[in-house]
Structures are given as C-alpha cells and as structure tokens.
C-alpha positions in Angstrom: -97.8 -44.0 -31.1 -96.1 -41.1 -31.6 -99.0 -39.4 -29.5 -98.0 -41.6 -26.6 -94.6 -41.1 -26.6 -95.3 -37.1 -26.5 -97.2 -37.5 -23.4 -94.8 -39.9 -22.1 -92.0 -37.5 -22.5 -94.2 -34.5 -21.5 -95.1 -36.4 -18.1 -91.2 -37.0 -17.3 -90.6 -33.2 -17.8 -93.2 -32.3 -15.5 -92.6 -34.7 -13.0 -89.1 -33.5 -13.0 -90.0 -30.0 -12.8 -92.8 -30.5 -10.2 -90.1 -32.6 -8.2 -87.4 -29.9 -8.4 -90.1 -27.3 -7.3 -90.9 -29.4 -4.1 -94.4 -30.3 -5.1 -93.9 -34.1 -5.5 -91.4 -34.2 -3.1 -91.3 -32.8 0.4 -88.1 -30.9 1.0 -86.3 -31.9 3.8 -85.6 -29.9 6.9 -81.7 -30.2 8.2 -81.0 -28.8 11.0 -78.1 -26.2 11.1 -74.9 -28.0 12.0 -72.9 -24.8 12.2 -73.1 -25.1 15.9 -71.0 -27.8 15.6 -68.4 -27.1 13.1 -66.1 -29.5 11.4 -63.5 -30.5 13.9 -65.7 -29.9 16.6 -65.1 -32.4 19.3 -68.3 -33.5 21.4 -68.0 -35.4 24.6 -70.1 -36.7 27.7 -70.3 -39.1 30.7 -72.2 -42.3 30.2 -74.0 -44.2 33.1 -71.5 -46.6 33.5 -68.6 -43.9 34.4 -67.0 -43.9 30.7 -66.7 -41.1 28.9 -68.2 -41.1 25.0 -66.7 -39.0 22.7 -67.8 -37.9 18.7 -65.3 -35.8 16.3 -67.1 -34.0 13.2 -65.2 -34.8 10.7 -67.0 -34.1 7.3 -67.8 -30.3 6.5 -71.3 -30.5 5.5 -73.1 -33.1 7.4 -72.3 -34.5 11.1 -70.3 -37.3 10.1 -67.0 -38.5 11.8 -65.7 -40.9 14.3 -66.7 -41.9 17.9 -65.3 -44.0 21.0 -65.7 -44.7 24.3 -62.9 -43.7 26.8 -63.0 -46.7 29.5 -59.8 -45.8 31.0 -57.9 -48.2 28.8 -55.0 -47.5 26.8 -56.6 -49.0 23.3 -60.1 -48.6 22.1 -62.2 -49.2 19.2 -62.9 -46.4 16.7 -66.4 -46.5 15.0 -67.4 -44.2 12.3 -70.8 -42.6 12.3 -73.2 -40.8 9.9 -75.9 -38.5 10.8 -78.6 -36.7 9.2 -81.5 -34.4 10.2 -85.3 -34.0 9.4 -87.5 -31.7 11.2 -86.2 -31.5 15.0 -84.8 -35.4 15.3 -81.0 -36.2 14.2 -80.8 -39.8 12.8 -77.2 -41.2 13.6 -76.1 -44.4 11.8 -73.0 -46.3 13.2 -70.4 -48.3 10.7 -72.6 -51.4 11.3 -75.7 -50.0 10.0 -77.8 -49.7 13.4 -79.8 -46.4 13.9 -80.5 -44.3 16.8 -82.1 -41.2 17.3 -80.4 -37.9 18.5 -81.8 -34.7 19.3 -79.9 -31.3 19.1 -80.4 -28.6 22.0 -79.3 -25.4 20.0 -79.7 -23.0 22.9 -77.3 -25.3 24.9 -75.2 -26.4 22.1 -75.4 -29.9 23.2 -76.4 -33.1 21.6 -78.4 -35.7 23.0 -77.4 -39.2 21.5 -78.7 -42.8 22.0 -75.5 -45.4 22.2 -77.0 -48.6 21.1 -76.0 -51.5 23.1 -73.2 -53.1 21.7 -70.1 -55.0 21.9 -68.1 -52.2 20.6 -67.3 -50.5 23.7 -68.9 -52.4 26.2 -71.8 -50.3 27.0 -75.4 -50.9 27.3 -78.0 -49.1 25.3 -78.1 -45.4 26.9 -78.6 -41.8 26.1 -75.7 -39.7 26.8 -76.1 -35.5 26.6 -72.9 -34.2 24.5 -71.4 -31.1 24.8 -68.4 -28.8 23.3 -65.4 -30.6 24.6 -62.8 -28.8 22.0 -61.6 -28.6 18.6 -59.1 -30.8 16.3 -55.8 -29.4 15.8 -55.1 -29.4 12.4 -51.6 -28.1 12.2 -49.3 -26.7 15.1 -48.1 -23.0 14.9 -44.5 -23.1 15.3 -41.1 -22.2 13.3 -38.6 -24.8 13.6 -35.7 -22.7 13.5 -31.8 -23.9 12.8 -33.1 -27.2 11.2 -35.5 -25.7 8.4 -35.2 -22.7 6.8 -37.2 -19.9 8.2 -35.6 -16.6 6.8 -35.8 -15.8 3.0 -33.3 -12.7 3.2 -29.9 -11.9 4.8 -27.9 -8.5 5.9 -24.2 -8.6 5.0 -21.7 -6.5 7.0 -18.6 -6.5 4.7 -14.8 -5.8 5.7 -15.1 -5.6 9.5 -11.4 -5.2 10.7 -10.9 -7.2 13.6 -7.3 -6.8 14.3 -3.7 -6.5 12.5 -1.0 -8.5 12.1 2.8 -8.8 10.0 2.5 -10.7 6.6 2.3 -11.0 3.2 -0.8 -10.4 1.8 -4.4 -11.7 3.1 -6.2 -12.1 -0.1 -6.0 -13.5 -3.6 -9.1 -15.2 -4.7 -8.8 -18.2 -6.3 -12.3 -19.3 -8.0 -10.5 -19.2 -11.5 -7.5 -21.5 -10.8 -7.8 -25.2 -11.8 -7.8 -27.8 -8.6 -5.7 -30.0 -11.2 -3.3 -27.4 -12.1 -0.4 -28.6 -9.9 2.3 -26.3 -11.5 0.2 -23.3 -11.5 0.0 -23.7 -7.7 3.4 -24.5 -7.1 5.1 -22.1 -9.6 2.7 -20.0 -7.4 4.2 -20.5 -4.4 7.6 -20.1 -5.6 6.9 -16.7 -7.1 5.4 -15.4 -3.8 8.3 -16.5 -1.7 11.0 -14.8 -4.4 8.7 -11.9 -4.4 8.7 -11.3 -0.8 12.0 -12.4 -0.2 10.7 -14.9 2.0 13.2 -17.9 1.4 15.4 -16.9 5.1 14.4 -13.5 6.0 11.1 -11.6 7.1 11.8 -8.8 4.7 8.7 -7.2 2.6 6.5 -8.4 5.2 4.0 -5.8 6.3 1.3 -4.9 8.9 -1.7 -6.2 7.0 -5.5 -5.4 8.4 -7.6 -8.3 9.2 -11.1 -8.5 7.9 -13.9 -10.3 8.0 -17.6 -10.5 6.9 -20.7 -11.2 9.1 -23.9 -12.5 7.6 -27.2 -12.7 9.6 -30.9 -13.1 9.0 -32.8 -10.0 8.1 -35.3 -9.0 11.0 -34.1 -11.5 13.0 -34.8 -11.0 16.5 -33.6 -13.1 18.9 -30.9 -12.1 21.7 -28.1 -15.2 20.9 -27.6 -17.0 17.7 -24.9 -19.8 17.2 -22.2 -18.6 15.1 -20.1 -20.3 12.2 -16.8 -19.2 11.5 -15.6 -20.0 8.1 -12.2 -20.3 6.8 -11.8 -20.4 3.3 -9.3 -22.6 1.6 -6.6 -22.1 -1.2 -3.1 -24.1 -0.3 -2.6 -21.0 2.2 -1.5 -18.9 -0.9 -4.9 -18.4 -2.5 -8.2 -17.5 -1.4 -10.8 -15.0 -0.1 -13.5 -14.8 2.7 -16.0 -14.7 -0.2 -15.9 -17.4 -2.6 -18.8 -20.1 -4.3 -18.5 -22.6 -1.4 -18.6 -20.1 1.5 -21.6 -18.6 -0.6 -23.7 -21.5 -1.0 -22.8 -22.9 2.8 -23.6 -19.4 4.2 -26.9 -19.0 2.3 -27.6 -22.6 3.7 -27.2 -21.6 7.4 -28.2 -18.3 7.6 -31.8 -19.0 6.0 -31.7 -21.5 8.9 -31.0 -18.9 11.5 -27.3 -18.9 12.0 -24.8 -16.2 12.2 -21.6 -16.4 9.9 -18.3 -14.8 9.9 -16.0 -15.2 7.1 -12.3 -14.3 7.7 -9.2 -13.6 5.6 -6.0 -14.6 7.1 -2.4 -14.2 6.1 -1.7 -15.9 3.0 1.9 -17.0 1.5 4.8 -18.6 3.3 8.7 -18.7 3.0 10.4 -21.8 2.0 12.5 -22.8 5.2 12.4 -25.6 7.6 9.3 -25.5 9.5 7.7 -22.8 7.2 4.7 -24.7 6.4 3.6 -25.2 10.2 4.6 -21.5 10.8 2.2 -20.4 8.4 -0.5 -22.6 9.6 0.3 -21.1 13.2 -0.2 -17.6 12.0 -3.4 -18.3 10.4 -4.7 -20.3 13.7 -3.5 -16.8 15.5 -5.8 -15.3 13.0 -8.7 -17.6 13.7 -8.2 -17.1 17.4 -7.9 -13.3 17.1 -11.3 -13.0 14.9 -13.1 -15.1 17.7 -11.6 -12.9 20.6 -13.0 -10.0 18.6 -16.4 -11.6 17.9 -16.9 -12.6 21.6 -15.6 -9.1 22.8 -18.5 -7.8 20.6 -21.3 -10.4 21.4 -23.9 -8.2 22.7 -23.3 -6.1 19.4 -23.8 -9.0 17.3 -26.0 -10.6 19.7 -23.9 -14.3 19.6 -24.2 -17.2 21.8 -20.9 -17.6 23.0 -21.5 -21.2 23.9 -22.4 -21.9 20.2 -19.3 -21.2 18.1 -18.5 -23.2 15.3 -15.4 -23.8 13.0 -16.3 -24.4 9.6 -13.4 -24.9 6.6 -12.2 -26.4 3.7 -8.8 -27.3 2.5 -6.3 -24.9 4.1 -9.2 -23.7 6.1 -10.2 -27.1 7.0 -6.8 -27.9 8.4 -6.9 -24.0 10.3 -10.1 -25.1 11.6 -9.2 -28.2 13.1 -5.9 -26.8 14.6 -7.9 -23.8 15.9 -10.3 -26.0 17.6 -7.7 -28.9 18.9 -4.2 -26.9 19.6 -3.8 -26.4 23.5 -1.0 -23.6 24.5 1.3 -26.7 25.4 1.2 -28.1 22.0 2.3 -25.4 20.0 4.8 -26.0 17.2 8.7 -25.7 18.1 9.4 -24.1 14.7 7.1 -20.5 15.7 10.0 -19.6 17.9 12.6 -17.0 16.5 15.3 -19.9 16.4 19.1 -19.8 16.7 20.3 -17.4 14.5 16.9 -15.1 15.5 16.3 -14.8 11.7 12.6 -15.6 12.3 10.4 -13.7 14.2 9.2 -15.3 17.5 5.2 -15.9 16.7 4.5 -15.9 20.4 1.6 -17.9 21.6 -1.8 -19.1 20.4 -3.3 -15.3 21.7 -0.2 -13.3 20.6 -1.4 -11.5 17.6 -4.1 -10.0 15.9 -5.5 -8.1 18.3 -5.5 -6.9 22.0 -8.6 -8.6 23.1 -8.7 -11.1 25.8 -12.1 -12.5 25.7 -12.0 -16.3 25.9 -14.1 -18.5 24.2 -15.3 -22.2 23.8 -15.6 -24.2 20.2 -18.9 -26.3 20.3 -17.8 -28.0 17.2 -15.7 -28.1 13.9 -16.2 -29.0 10.4 -13.2 -29.9 8.3 -14.1 -30.3 4.3 -10.7 -31.9 2.9 -8.6 -30.9 5.8 -6.3 -32.4 8.2 -3.7 -31.9 11.1 0.2 -32.1 10.7 -0.1 -33.7 14.5 -2.7 -36.3 15.5 -1.8 -35.7 19.2 -3.3 -32.6 19.4 -6.6 -34.4 18.6 -7.9 -34.6 22.4 -10.5 -32.3 23.4 -13.9 -33.2 23.5 -15.1 -31.3 20.4 -18.0 -32.7 18.3 -16.2 -33.1 14.5 -17.4 -33.7 11.2 -15.2 -34.7 8.1 -15.8 -34.7 4.6 -13.1 -35.9 2.1 -12.5 -37.4 -1.4 -10.8 -40.5 -1.3 -8.9 -39.8 -4.1 -7.7 -36.4 -3.1 -4.3 -36.0 -3.9 -3.8 -32.2 -2.9 -4.5 -32.8 0.7 -4.6 -36.8 1.1 -7.6 -38.1 2.6 -4.9 -40.5 4.4 -1.5 -39.2 5.1 1.2 -37.8 3.4 2.5 -34.7 1.8 0.3 -32.5 -0.3 0.2 -32.5 -4.3 1.7 -35.9 -4.3 1.0 -36.6 -8.0 2.9 -33.7 -8.9 5.8 -34.6 -6.9 5.7 -38.3 -8.0 5.9 -41.0 -5.4 9.6 -41.3 -4.6 10.0 -37.4 -3.9 6.7 -37.7 -1.8 7.8 -40.6 0.1 11.3 -39.2 0.9 9.9 -35.7 2.0 7.0 -37.4 3.9 9.6 -38.6 6.5 10.4 -34.8 7.2 7.0 -34.2 8.0 3.2 -34.8 6.4 -0.6 -34.3 6.7 -2.7 -36.4 8.4 -6.1 -36.4 6.4 -9.7 -37.1 7.3 -9.2 -40.9 7.8 -6.5 -40.9 10.4 -8.3 -37.9 12.0 -11.5 -40.0 12.3 -9.8 -43.1 13.7 -7.6 -40.7 16.3 -10.9 -39.0 17.5 -12.8 -42.4 17.7 -10.1 -44.0 19.9 -10.3 -41.2 22.0 -14.2 -41.4 22.5 -14.7 -37.7 20.8 -18.0 -37.4 19.2 -16.9 -37.7 15.4 -18.6 -38.4 11.6 -16.4 -38.9 8.7 -18.4 -38.8 5.2 -16.0 -40.2 2.5 -16.5 -39.4 -1.0 -15.4 -42.5 -3.1 -13.2 -42.1 -5.8 -13.5 -38.1 -5.9 -10.8 -35.9 -5.6 -10.0 -32.3 -4.1 -13.0 -30.2 -3.5 -15.3 -33.0 -4.7 -18.2 -30.5 -5.1 -17.1 -28.1 -7.2 -16.5 -29.2 -11.3 -13.4 -27.8 -13.5 -15.9 -25.1 -14.7 -16.6 -23.8 -11.1 -20.0 -25.5 -11.2 -21.2 -27.4 -8.0 -22.2 -31.1 -8.4 -24.6 -33.5 -6.2 -22.0 -33.7 -3.6 -23.1 -30.4 -2.2 -26.4 -31.3 -1.5 -24.8 -33.6 0.5 -22.4 -31.6 2.3 -25.1 -29.0 3.2 -27.5 -31.4 4.7 -25.2 -33.3 6.7 -23.4 -30.1 7.6 -27.3 -28.9 8.7 -27.8 -32.1 10.5 -24.6 -32.0 12.7 -25.2 -28.2 13.5 -28.7 -28.5 14.5 -28.0 -32.1 16.7 -25.2 -30.6 18.6 -27.4 -26.9 19.1 -30.3 -28.7 20.0 -28.6 -30.2 23.4 -28.5 -26.4 24.5 -31.6 -24.8 23.2 -33.8 -27.7 23.4 -32.9 -30.1 26.2 -36.3 -31.5 26.5 -36.9 -35.4 26.5 -40.5 -36.8 25.9 -41.1 -39.8 28.0 -44.1 -42.4 28.2 -45.2 -45.9 27.0 -43.8 -46.7 23.5 -45.9 -50.0 23.4 -49.6 -50.1 24.8 -52.2 -53.1 24.7 -55.9 -53.1 25.4 -55.4 -54.3 29.2 -53.1 -51.3 29.8 -54.6 -48.2 31.7 -54.4 -45.0 29.4 -50.9 -43.8 29.3 -49.6 -40.2 30.1 -46.8 -38.5 27.9 -44.7 -35.8 29.3 -41.8 -33.7 28.6 -38.8 -34.0 30.8 -36.6 -30.4 31.2 -39.9 -28.4 30.5 -39.7 -24.9 32.2 -42.3 -22.1 31.0 -42.1 -22.9 27.5 -45.3 -23.3 25.2 -46.1 -26.5 23.9 -48.6 -27.6 21.5 -49.4 -31.6 21.5 -50.7 -33.5 18.4 -51.1 -37.4 18.1 -51.8 -39.5 15.3 -53.4 -43.1 15.7 -55.2 -41.7 19.0 -57.0 -39.1 21.2 -55.7 -36.6 23.7 -58.3 -36.9 26.6 -56.4 -34.8 29.0 -53.6 -32.1 28.5 -51.5 -29.6 30.5 -48.4 -27.7 29.1 -46.2 -30.6 30.2 -47.9 -34.0 29.6 -50.9 -35.8 28.0 -53.3 -38.5 28.4 -54.0 -40.8 25.3 -56.3 -43.2 24.5 -55.0 -45.0 21.1 -57.2 -46.6 18.3 -56.9 -50.0 17.6 -57.2 -49.8 13.9 -53.7 -49.2 12.6 -50.3 -50.5 14.4 -48.6 -47.4 15.2 -49.1 -44.4 16.6 -47.2 -40.9 17.2 -47.1 -38.3 19.8 -45.8 -35.2 19.0 -44.8 -32.2 20.9 -43.7 -28.7 19.4 -42.0 -26.6 21.7 -41.4 -22.9 21.6 -39.2 -21.0 24.0 -39.4 -17.1 25.1 -37.5 -16.3 22.1 -39.8 -18.0 19.7 -37.8 -20.8 18.5 -39.1 -23.9 18.4 -38.4 -27.8 18.3 -40.2 -30.9 17.9 -40.2 -34.0 20.2 -41.5 -37.3 18.7 -42.0 -40.7 20.0 -43.8 -43.6 18.2 -46.0 -45.9 19.6 -46.5 -49.5 19.0 -50.6 -50.1 19.5 -51.6 -53.9 20.1 -54.3 -54.9 17.2 -57.8 -56.1 17.9 -57.1 -60.0 17.5 -60.3 -60.8 16.0 -60.5 -57.7 13.3 -56.7 -58.9 12.6 -57.8 -62.7 12.0 -60.7 -61.5 9.8 -58.4 -59.5 8.1 -56.6 -62.3 7.3 -59.0 -64.3 6.4 -60.6 -61.5 4.1 -57.2 -61.3 2.4 -56.8 -65.0 1.8 -60.7 -65.1 0.3 -59.4 -62.4 -2.1 -57.2 -64.6 -3.5 -59.5 -67.2 -4.7 
C-alpha cells in the first residue's frame, strides 16, 4: 500500500513539473495587445452605415465594452472579452456567443465579426476596426479661485497708502475678551480723556496709514481679484494683522486672490455725532487705500473690476458703509459745526492721499457688522452677512452696542438718539431692493462667534471660510467664466444623438469628459454624445482654460431613458430575490 501511495505521489509531482515545463500542455501563444494599450478606442463602419466601437478597459487582456452608434441618443453597452491562440483572436460577448477576429499588426487594425444580434439591430458581419482615440482618464486643469492651487504666499508689510489726522491707528486686541465690557468701555473713556477729545481736536496728529499685501508665491497671471480686509475692535482696538484676518487671508490667497489688510484711524471723542464721525474717517481711510491700490494696479496686478470688501465687527460696519455710501448720503455730523470746534472732514475722497483713481466694489462681506442708516443700502452690490443671533456687542437686529452692559432701560433711551442696524435688518433692506444678498445667522452665538475666549477657533470658522469662498467664486465666475453649457438634459432612444455646446467661448482651450456615455465627435466648442442605457443619469463636463491658464468646470446632468425590458427584468429579478 505504501508503494502505491509513493508511486502515485511521484506521478502527481512529475505531472506538475512536466506541465509547468510545457511537456504535457502546449503553451498558449498570446498575441501582443500592446499595439492597443489600455484605454484605446477602436471604431469601424458597419455595412448598414452605423459605427461600431470597442474600448479596451483591462490592462492585461483585450476586454472592455462595445456598442453601436446608429445616430440615436441612447444605445446599449455590451461587455466583451478577448483572448488569442496563434493568429486568431476570439471575442466573447457578454451573452456568451463567440466570434473570430484577427489582428493586423502592420496596420494596427482588428477585424472582428459581429454576431447577428438584437443588441444593436445589425446583421452578422465583419467590421474592420482602427484606432479612434484614447479614453481621457483625468482632465488637466487647475480650478483657481474655487480650490487651493498655491501652497505659499508673499507678504509685503507696512505699505504706506496715505496719512490723515487722528489719535492712533493700531492697537492689537487679540488679548481682550469680547465679553469684558468694562474693559472696553473704560478704554474708550480713557482714550478720549488721554487725547482731550471730549470737545476739541487737540492731541490729534498726522498719522501714517499702512496696509499689508498678501499674494500667492510664483503667481503669473496679469490681473487678480483683490480683497480689502478691514479688522474689527469697536473703533478703539485692532490691527491689520490678527487671527481672523490671517485665517481668512490664508484661505483666499491659496485660491489665487490678492489681499490688502489695512490699518485705519482709531479712537473717538465723546460728543454728539462722534461715532458717525469716527465711522466716516474710517470710510475715508478705506477709500484712500482703494484709490492707492487702483493707482498701483499694474504693480500689484490688480483687476480693478474685482474689488471686494471684507470686514468684521467695526470692520464690517466700515466695509458696508464704504461699499454703499454715496456722496449725497454723507453724515451731516461730518461738518465743522456751528462753533467750528470740530474739523470739517470733507468729502468721501477728501482725506488720506491725493490719488483720484475711481473704483467699483464688486461685493462686500460683513461679519457681525451693520450700518447706522438703512437708507444708504440702495446700490446693486452683492452682499454676504454673518452674525450671531445673541450678539450683544453689535446687535444682529438693531440698537446700540454693549446692550448687556448698559441695561435695557439705558439702552432703550440712548437708542432713540441713534442706533446700529445689524445683519438682519440689513438683509431685509437689501432683499426689498432686489440686491443680491445672503445672510448666514449663527443661532444662539454671540460676538466673534468663531473665536473662543481662549482665542482658539471653533467650527463656525469652517462655515465662514466655506461660504465666503463660495460667495467670492460665484461672483468672480460671472466675469472670468461667462460660459454656459447647453444641450439636451433628457434623452431617449427615439431622439437623435444630442450635441452639447459651450456658449460665450472665444479662443479658450476645452477638455471634454462624459460619464455614462461616449463622445463620438468633438470640437473645442461642442461634442456629440451617445448615451448608454444601463444607468439613469449621465454627466457632461467641460474643463475650460483661458489664455492666462485659469480654469473652470461647467457641468450638466443628463437624464437617460431606461431600456424598459431591462428595467422590467431587473424588477422581476429583484422581486424573485426576496423569495
């Protein structure tokens, strides 16, 4: 018995060895399919005038999908498998039928016999296939302004854009708790006393006004949108370089924006109309910075038609007022007054510097800011508003700042003499004027809702960056990417093969991509598509790149009519699986 087992074991081992050496089994001769690499598309005309396509999807064998284009919008996609022995290639369709094919390496052609089938309503016939193209796996584009495309930034600090009479222009405030009202108010009082600002303009001096410029490193395009960032701090604190500014600047500069963060005149006197005069000085400072930047637009490569204002708290008030206040809406309190005890602050562009360049605001973002007069909100400027609904520093509704510190009675009395209108009434006013506006409230949140008491940031910061980025991109797209994608959004088997076209295209480069279908013809401006009936929807994508290398994506979802027999069979099969 042992002898028999030993002989049997040796026989098995010998058979395996001989088999591996090709003695018992002749090695299969496989045709080199490298002449048709993975992703290669083959096509050829049938005798019926249709076009037959085969797309190699597998990297090791000739397998993939095939279909017939008979000038209909929807066709059936069939899976094929192929292998070779000697000079003959065997192609097997997904219904298990076989047909022969031969490869002509010199002509790089495949002659395949299509079996008579109801798949595509063609008779059994041989089709000579040749190279049609290759599958585009990934478009080569950079979607600037929407996604981060830069990793580093260049900073130019303390650029002087002008000078003006004031108390001081910088007082970093990251260390001050937003809830320490006594400190805020005492600082306001001490500043007024220190500078003798109760009635007179003594101790004011000519202050240099400075800004920091942030731009992407190694950026090459000739014109870039610019954001003027205005810090907060109740008009008594703050600096052009603070935590919120740095986070937002980093976010937008990586996406290809230019940022200028400014310092402006801080401090005020305690006299009637002093808050309006303070806001007005700050508006003059912001406008002086904008005139300087437009004057130097070639130096900084600024697109003067794409200027955005972004500010928080007092900076939000300054940004909104700068964007919307016209020369005929200037506060009456900005004059010298009856006894000429105050300086006449002059016109909107009458301070800061001598530049006379005009500018246009393309959009404004206010974070927990507001305005002192809703009537100025009548210009068609897209606006984005953020505000905590429990903000008691700058109310999101209306009233005076620091309501909790003053108490309801004092707040109510003083509010009758003037007030701040927060994001909610600003939103309602802009909406009533049909001005594009978006309001994002943070329910139950207070002032600076994204900054915790220990100066760390919370989840609101992610929301602010995301919504601000979307707001900027949506507005910039109207100028940089005015293209529209047109074509049939619903197709059926009875429709002719549809065309998809880009409107407003000039000489930009376009890369097309289709999911759920196949591009049978394309130019830079349009494509012809055959859709597959094995899924309910497909997508057309056009990746458009302008002369400066800035790209965008235009997409359209297409609803595809299903093969009713297939759908019915799928329902029956699904039902049967439940039993």
